N, C-alpha and C positions, 0 to 999 in steps of 0.2 A: 881067225875071228877079226871082224872089222868093227872098230869102235869110233864113234863120233860124239863128241861132247858139244852141245849147244850151250854157249857161255855168254854172260854179260858182265862187264867190269863192275866190281863192287856189289854185285848181286850174290845171292846165296849159292850160285853156281861155282863160286870160289871154293866151296867145300869139296865137291867131287873132283874139281881140278886138282886139288891137293891130294886126295886119296888115290886117284888114278896114278899120279906120279909116285906116291908112296908104294903103290903096288908094283911099280915097274911096268905098267901097261903101255902098249903102243896105241896111241889114239890121236885122232885129228880133232882140232878145236875149230869150231865155227862160231865166230863172234856175232852176237845179235845186238843190234842197236835199237833199243826200244824207244828211244827218243824220236826216231823217224819212222816208227811203226814196224820195225823188223820182226817183232814178235806177233804181228797181226796180219802178216801176209797169208794168202791162201795156202802156200806151201807149208808154212810153219803151223798154221791152225789145223791143217790136215794131220799133222804129226802130234800136236798137242793143243786141243781146243781150249785148254785152260790159259793159253797164251802166256806161259811162264817158262823161264829157264830155272834150273837146268833141265835138259832132256839128254839122255844118253841113248844113242842109236846103237843097237847091238845087232850086227848083220842086217841092218835096215829096219829093225823092230824098235819102236820107241819105248823107253822106260822113263817115267817121270817120278817126281817126289824124292827128296834127298835121302830119306831113311831107306827107301827101297833101292836107290842107286848105290848107296854105300854097302848095303847088305849084298847086293849082286856082286859088287867088286870083291867083297870079302869072300864070297863063295867061290868065285872064279880065280882068285889070287890068294889062296889061304896062307901062303908063306909070308905075306905082308903082315899078318896078325892084326888086321884092322878092327877085329872084335876080340874080346877076351876069350880064352879057351874054356873057362869054367861056364857051364850052362846057365847058372843063375846070373853071373856077371854079364853074360852075353845078352840076356833079356834086359838087364839093367842098362846096358849100352844102348839098346833099342829105345828104352824109355827116355834116356838122355837125348838121343837124337830127335825123338818125337817132341820133347819139351823145347828144344831149340827151334824146331820148325813151327810148332803150333802154340807155344807159350811165349817165347822171347821174340821171334820174328814179327808177329803181328803188332808188337808194341814199338818196333823200330820203324815200320812202314809209315805211320802217321807223321814222322819227321820229314819224309820225302813228299808225301801226298796227303796233307791234312784235309784237303777239300773232299777226299773220298770218304771221310768219316763224319763230317758235318758240313752242310751246305749253307749254314747261316753266314752272312757276310761278316767279316771280322773275327771269325771264330778260330782262325788258324793257330794262333799262339796258344789259345786255351786247349785245343786238341793236343798240341805238342806237349804242353805242360803236364796234362793228365797222363799221357803215354809215358813220359819220362819218369813220372812218379812211380808208375807201375813197374817199369823196367828196373828201377833201383832195387825192388824187392827180389827180382830174379837174379840180378848180379850179386846181391847179398847171399842168396842161397848158393850160387856157384862159388863164391869166394869161400864159403864154409866147406864145400865139397873138395876144394883144392887145398885146404889147409894142411900143411905138412907133407905135401906130395907134389910131384912134378906134373903128373897127368891125372885124368879122372880115374884111370885104373893103373895097374902096375907098370904099364908101358903105353906108348902112344897108341891111340885108337881113333876110329872115325869120329866119335863125339868131340875129341879135341879139335879136329878140323872144323866141325860145324860151329862149336862155341867160339872158336877163334874168329870166324866170320862175324858172328853176332857182336862180340865185344869190339872188334875193329870197326865195324859199321857204326856202332854207337859213338865211338871216338870221332869218326868222320862227320857226324852230325853236330859235333861240338858239345856232346854230353859229358859232364864232369864225372869221370869214373875213378878219380884219383884215390878215393877211399878204399878201393878194392885191390889191396896190395897183392893178394894171391892171384887174382885174375890178371893183374898187370905183369906179374912174373911169368905167368903162363903165356901171355902174349909175346913176351921177349923170347921165351924158349921156342915158341912157334916161328917167330921171325927168323930164327937161326937155322931152321930146317931147310935143306936144299929144295924140297918140294915147294916151300913157301917162297923161297928166293926166285924160283922159276915163275911162280904165280905173280909176284910183284913186278918182275921184268915184263911178263906178258901183259899184265894190266896196264902198265905205263905205255907200252906201245899202242895198245888198243884205244886207250883214252885219248892219246895224242891224235890218232887217226880219226876217231869219231869227232873230235873237236874241230877238225878241218871241214867236217860235213855240216856243222851246226849253222 
């Protein structure tokens, strides 16, 4: 089986980078520089017309969207236990992944590209302020889910990887998340995992290389 992950530093492709390592999968990483249009080349668009990462190529066939990618990894590397074994908890894990992707993520993006949400001159800070207010509600919910536990379920699962990206990305935007102690502790536990250490090292190398192209 030949696996290729199309990845961008600090993007949500962080999450499958982690889960592929957690699964012990052998895979190639191809770094996509969206700042110079790497996600809009004819080659990339033929693979994913949504012009987004992540994309996981499985023997040349593209799979997009984080929830689907995590589920594919789980089905093909079941020993990693990236989803809970209990059927009800399994669908709850899918629910959490969907929330990260369609609930939390869209409230993070305005911090990077506020002009995509309102084209009125001078509206950028207002767009960011509203998005940050909404994301505080999500982090409060996550903080409650993590109360008294290390992970969202009884052991590390794919939702931990995806939420890690969400929370870490918020911090990178300078959002004050200090009130969410359980989420902070989760972040620290994630940072200690070997898969995340590999991510951080790779991200650093890629960002340094991309900076030279700016």
